[in-house]
C-alpha positions, 0 to 999 in steps of 0.5 A: 925069904923075902919072896915068902914074906911078900907072898904072906903079906899079900895073902894075909891082906886079902884075907883080912880086907874083905872090901877088895874088889875082883880086879884088885884080888886078881892083881894080888893073886897073879903077883902071888902066883908069879912070886912062886916062880924061881927067876922072878924078881920080888921087887918087880912084882911088887912094883907091878902090883903098885902100878896096877893099883895106881891105874885102878885108882886113876880109873876110879875103880880102887876100893878103900881097902885097895887104897890101904894096900897101895899106901902100905906098898908105898911105905915099904918101897920108901923104906927100902929106898932109904936102906938102899941109899944108906948103903951107898953112903957107907964108904 
């Protein structure tokens, strides 16, 4: 369920944000392709996309649409971290 949600989110993002450069599109489509595999962790793939976008940003090669994606990925990661930590405090 979650893998398909992340795949759909990434594909929809590429379709709706035409300002992404070729490097960003390659990173996203590689992640979508890997998410199709059975034994691949979705968290790891999304982290790889985030780290790759960070590297592009550090090199000055991140487009404005790439920045929007990076921001959205950080928001999802932040939210999932809160949910994970709340489960630790339930006891």
